[in-house]
Each structure stands twice: as structure tokens, then as C-alpha cells.
N, C-alpha and C positions, 0 to 999 in steps of 0.2 A: 422438430430437425435433431439428429444427431451431432452432439459437438465435444470435440476434445482439444483443450489445451493446452500448452506446457510454456511455462514460463522461466526464465532464469533462475528466479526465486521458488518457485512452488515446490514442493514436496508432494503434490499428489494435483490428479487431474481429472476435474471432474466428468464423466459420462451423460448425457443424458437422452433420453430416449423416450419413449410412450409405449407402453406395453401393448403388444398387436392382442386382438379382441381372441383371437386362436391361442391365449395362454388364460383366457378367463377357467376360473375356478381352482387353479394350480397356488399353493403356496407360493410366497411372493421369495424365497430361497429356492424353489424349484423354479419359477419364474426369470430368474436373474441367473440362474447356470445356463438356462438357453438364449439369454439376450447377451451373455458376456462369455461364450465358453472360453475363450483366451485364459479365463481366471478358473482356478480351482474352486469348489465348493467351499472345501476349508477356509480359502481365503478369501471369498464373497460371504460368510458365518461370519468370518473374524472381522467384516469391515462394518459387515451390521451392527454386533456387539459395540464395536466400538464407534457408531452413530453415523459414519459414511457414507450411508446408504440414505437418502432420501426422497418420500415419494410422496407428491403433491405439496411440497414443500416442508413436512412434517418429517422427522425421524421414523423409520418404521420395523416392525418385529416381524423376523422371519418367518411366524404362522401363522402369519395375517392370507387370506385368500384373494386374487388379485381379481378384478373385473372386466379390464382391458380398457386401455384408456387413461389411464393413469401416468404420470410425469414421473418417471424414474430416474435419480438423480445419482452416480456411484463414484464418491472420492477415489481412484484408484492409485495407489501408488505409481509414478511415472519416472522417465527418467527425463532432466534438465536438456533442453535446447531441442527437445525432439517434440515430433508432429508426425501420432499416429495415424490421424486422417486426412492426409493431403491428396491431391490429385496428381499421379505421377503417370507418364505417358509410358509405359511398359506392354509391348506386344501380350494380346491374350488370344491364346488359341479360342476363335467362337466355332461351334458347329452347328448352333442354332441360334437364332433373335427374332425376338417379332417385340412388338410393344408392351408385352405383358412381361417377356420370360428372355433372360440365356442359359445356353447350356454352353459350358466350359470345360474342353478335355485338357486338364492341369498337368503340367510338365512336372516330372522329379524333379524336387529339390525348389518348389517355387510354395511359399507360406501363406496359407489361406487368409488368416487374418492378422492382423497386428497384434503383437504380445510381447513379453519380456524377451529383450534381445534380436524384435526383429520390425521395430517399429517405422521401417517401410521399406519398400521392394517386395512388398506383399501384394498379392491376389485383388485384397481389396482396393489397396490404392489404385491400382493398372484400374478397378470398374467404373472408381469416382472419376477419374480422366473418360475412361470410355463415353460415360453416360452421370453428367454433371446429374442429374436430377436423383440421384441414388442418394446423394446425402441426404434427401429428406427420407430415406427410409431406413428403417432400423437395420444396424449392421450392412451396412450397402444392400441391403437385398438377400444376402446371404443367409442359408437355412439351414444348410450341412457342409460339413467339413471333411476334406482327405489329409492325413498326414501330409509333413513335409515332401518326406520323400514315398509316398504314395502317387500314383500318376492316374489318371483317367477322368472321368466324366461328374460332374456336379451342378445342379441347378442353381440359376441366381434368380431373385424375383425383381421385375424393374418398377412392381408398384406397390403399395400398403397392399393392397387387396390380393392380387398375385400371394405376397409374401404370407397373406392371413392363410390362404387356403393350401398354401404348401407345408405351414406350419400345422396344417388340420390332419392334410393328408400324409405325414410323418406321424403326427399323434396315434392317426387308425392304420398306420402298418400296410398302407398300401402302396407307398412308392415301394419302385421294385428295384432293388440294386443288388448289381453279381459284379463279382470280382473276379479274378485269376490270383492262384497263390501258389507260388512254388513254396513246396516244403518241403524239410528232410525228412530221410526213412520210405519206408512204403506201406501205403495206404491201400488194405485189400478192397475196401468198398464204401460207398457215400454212409453218412449219417448227421446226427447231429450233436450241437454241445450245448447244452441249456443249462447255463452257471450262471449268476448272478457276479458282475465287474463293479469293483470298487476301486478306492485309491491304495495303494500299497500301505499297510501297517505303520510299516517300517522305511522305507525308500519312496518319498510324498510324489514325488517326479513321474512314479511308474503305475500302469493301473495291475489290477491283480484279479484274481476269481475268490471271493469271498463266500463265508458260510450264508444261509439264507437266513432271513428276520435279521444281518447285519447289515452294513453302510450302505450294501451295495447293491445294483439294482438291473432289475431281471435285464437279460441279454439271451437272444437264443442266434446260433449262425449254424447253418447247414451244407452239408459240402459234396460233392460229388466228383470221385477221380477222374479227369481227361485224358491224362496221357502220365506213363508211368515211365520210372529210368532206375539206371542202378542202386541210387543212392537218395534221391528226390522222387516226388510226386506232384505233378501240376492239377492242381485242384480248381474246379470253380466253386465259391461258395456264395450263398445268396444271405443276404443280413434280413431278418426279421425285425430286430431294435439294430440300432445306431451306437452303441457308447463309445467311449474314448479308448482307442486303439482295438477296439472289439475280435478283430479275425486275427489278428498279433497274437491277444493274450487267450482267447476259443486256441488257437492248434498248439499253443505251444502247452494250453495245461494237457494237453491231451498227449503227449509226447512228440507233437509233429510243429517244431515252430519253424517259422517261417526261415527261406534262406536270406543269408544280408541281414537280417535284423539284428542293429545292433544293443538294442535291448532287452529281447527276448528271447533270440537265437542263440545260436550257436557258436563258441568263439570257433572253434577248428572240427572239424568233422573227417570221413573217410576222402571227399573228393577237394582236390586243391580250386577245383573252377567255382564252385560252390561257395568255399570259404571268402574267395576273391570277390563276388560279387558286391560292390558299394553300397549296395542300399537292401529295405526289405523289398524283397520280389512278390509286389503287391501290387495290382492295377485292375482301377472300377471301368469294366469295360463293358459293363451295360447299363442303361436305366429308362426304365419306364414308369410313365407318371399319366395324369389325366390332366388335361390344359385347363388351369383355373378362369378361364375366360368362357372357352369352347364346349368344352368338355370333351374332347377329342382323346383317345387315350391314345399315347405320343410315344415312341421311343428310340434310344438312339444306340450307335455301340460306335467303340471305339479300338482301333488296330492295336496290337502292343505294340509299346513303344522299342526302340530300338533294343537298346540295351539289355531289356529282358528277351525280345525274340533271337539276339543273336549268344544269348545262357543257354535257351530251349536249343538252338539248333546245333550247340556245341556237344549240347549233354546225347543227340541225338546220333552225333557221329561218333558218341562212346569214346 
């Protein structure tokens, strides 16, 4: 069971979980990055060096390979008087549910997993209220994330076997994730961006395209124009990999940042309507995967949220 406790006197809060079998063979640091994505790799590395990561009761080396099933405890920095993993009665827009899976149509503005500055009010808090048994599943069954201001579909495992299967599907890149993205400028034809992504060397809260052989992880995004406007293009993007901020970083790297992106976008463009959009114009509209229990191929689609649809309507009206 995953436990996070914060007390008035504690400076650190131990998060303890079992390493899923699907992560077997990975280095410990890579496995930790999957289990605790709310923390940067550099922070996890620092905690490893400081002895704040314990595997089966002993301090661990970042380079050791995990077998699956080990109990890992991370003494993460925390804020006092806050409990990250608390069930909260928050509405969840559920589009599919059975005894194995939940598919959520996440609204823009909802944080998926508790982290610095967002210890409550998250999708994880809502999941723990909706299904109490998720307290027994690492990360409450969350296997992939969407940024706070990205809307759309994501899948949650309700059992450990389902989570292990979904992690394996993600590793095999067989989960199909399609997004709609409104980007600045005219995109004449479809294409792909194949460029590693890692932490920005100076601005550590940002991601960036990094040189091959460096600290980045391979990342591929495929895109196709769906609709063109005077100063923007609506793209369908398909992820082959799932790196942090991948579509946002990749499209900015080829000169077409997302409309409304406060980190990688333009502060001012030639169109005031684009500049006024208050979040990145990115929506996870289609999700397809193999059901971990039945083996059936399943897919779901989510309509554009009202703000995104209204912006496209205004652009069509010219």
C-alpha cells in the first residue's frame, strides 16, 4: 500500500510502494521516474545520493536493476500540515468504468497527481474517494498523465494486474494517444518530430529538445493538419512516446508553438484572439488500448471542451 504522511514536525514524507513487475529490468532511477513522475529526475537522483531512497529496507544505488515486487520508500520533501494522498469528494468525468479500468475525460485546470503546490484537489484525490481500493495500487492506478491545463482522456488501472499490463502496453508503445493541438503559423503538410527531450539545462522547470547522446530521452510526435486559419493551424498529433510536455516542446522546436502555452508559446502574435486564449490549446481527444483482462481492442473519443471549440468557431468566422 502506498502511504504518505505529513506531520507538523516532519520535514520529509516517506512514500512507500511496491515496484510493479512491468518495470522489471529498469535501473532503479528509471523505475522511480515512472513511479513518482511528480518529481524531476534530478530531484530523485539527489534523494538517491542522500540516502533518502530505501529498497527492501536498505539504501539503494541508482544503477541497480529492479526485479519487480521490491518495496521502495522515498523520503520526499514535503510541506507540513498537508496530506497528498487523501480521498476527496471531487467530481470525476468518467467515460468508461469496469472492474479493471477507469477512463477519465479530464477537464483543463485539474492536476492529475499531487505535487509541489498542489497537495489536494487533484484527480488522484478524487480517484481515492471514488474507489477506496485504489489506495492499494501504486499511484492510485495512474499510469500516464496530462498537464494541468491539457484536457481530455486518460486511463486509470483499478487493480495491480491491470496497472502492470497497461504499463507494459505503454512501454511497447501500443497505446494510441491522439491529440488536437492549435499551433501558431501555417503548417503546410504533415510530418514527424524525432528529437530527444530532457530537462532544460538552465530553466529546470522546463523541458527542452536536447542533443542525442545527452540527458534526453527519445521522443517522437507525428502530426497532420486538420484545419488551417489565417495565423494558426489545427493539428492532429499522435504520440509514439510519452515524454513530459512532449507535444508542446516538439511543436515549439519546429517553429509552431501551441496557442496559449505560457511556457513554450508566444507572448504576442498577430491575432489577438489567439493571444487571449488562457491555456495551451491541447486536447487528448482519442485513446485506444487493449483491455488488460479481456484482450479486447477498445477506444474512446472526447469532444472538444467548450473553450477550445469556441476559439475555433471564432477563427472560422474570421
